[in-house]
C-alpha positions as CSV (number, residue, x, y, z in Angstrom):
1,M,85.6,67.6,77.0
2,D,83.0,68.9,79.4
3,D,84.4,66.6,82.2
4,K,87.9,68.0,81.7
5,I,86.6,71.6,82.0
6,R,84.4,70.7,85.0
7,D,87.4,69.2,86.8
8,K,89.5,72.3,86.1
9,I,86.8,74.5,87.5
10,K,86.3,72.2,90.5
11,E,90.1,72.3,91.2
12,S,90.5,76.0,90.3
13,H,91.5,76.9,93.9
14,Y,94.7,74.9,93.3
15,R,95.1,75.5,89.5
16,K,95.4,79.2,89.9
17,F,99.0,78.6,91.0
18,Q,99.7,76.5,87.9
19,R,101.2,79.4,85.8
20,V,103.3,80.8,88.7
21,A,105.9,78.0,88.8
22,P,108.7,78.0,86.3
23,E,108.7,75.5,83.4
24,G,109.3,72.0,84.7
25,F,108.4,72.8,88.4
26,I,105.2,72.5,90.3
27,I,104.0,74.3,93.4
28,I,102.7,72.2,96.2
29,P,101.3,73.3,99.6
30,E,103.7,73.0,102.5
31,V,101.3,70.6,104.2
32,T,101.6,68.2,101.2
33,F,105.4,68.6,101.2
34,E,105.5,67.6,104.9
35,K,103.6,64.4,104.1
36,L,106.5,63.3,102.0
37,K,108.5,62.9,105.2
38,D,106.3,59.9,106.1
39,F,108.0,56.9,104.5
40,E,104.7,55.1,103.7
41,F,103.4,58.2,101.9
42,W,106.7,58.6,100.0
43,K,106.5,55.0,98.8
44,E,103.0,55.5,97.6
45,W,104.1,58.6,95.7
46,R,107.0,56.8,94.1
47,N,104.6,54.2,92.7
48,N,102.0,56.8,91.7
49,P,103.3,60.3,91.0
50,N,99.8,61.6,90.4
51,I,99.1,61.3,94.1
52,L,101.1,64.4,94.7
53,F,98.7,66.4,92.5
54,D,95.7,64.8,94.2
55,E,96.9,65.5,97.7
56,S,97.9,69.1,96.7
57,V,94.4,69.8,95.5
58,K,92.9,68.3,98.6
59,D,95.2,70.1,101.0
60,T,94.7,73.4,99.3
61,K,91.0,73.1,99.7
62,E,91.2,72.0,103.3
63,N,93.8,74.5,104.5
64,F,93.1,77.7,102.5
65,F,89.4,77.8,101.8
């Protein structure tokens, strides 16, 4: 339980947008969205949908803070 809370705090810069999107949608940074244009990244995302969340967290931290 503590690890889950610790991860949410660590990713809070991204998770603050979690309640803004309508049900069934996610908000991703434009930088992450642009990465999907790269076919290799797109293939990687198709095989592992969690990569979009991981990249969004990383890109939010790098580009906004």
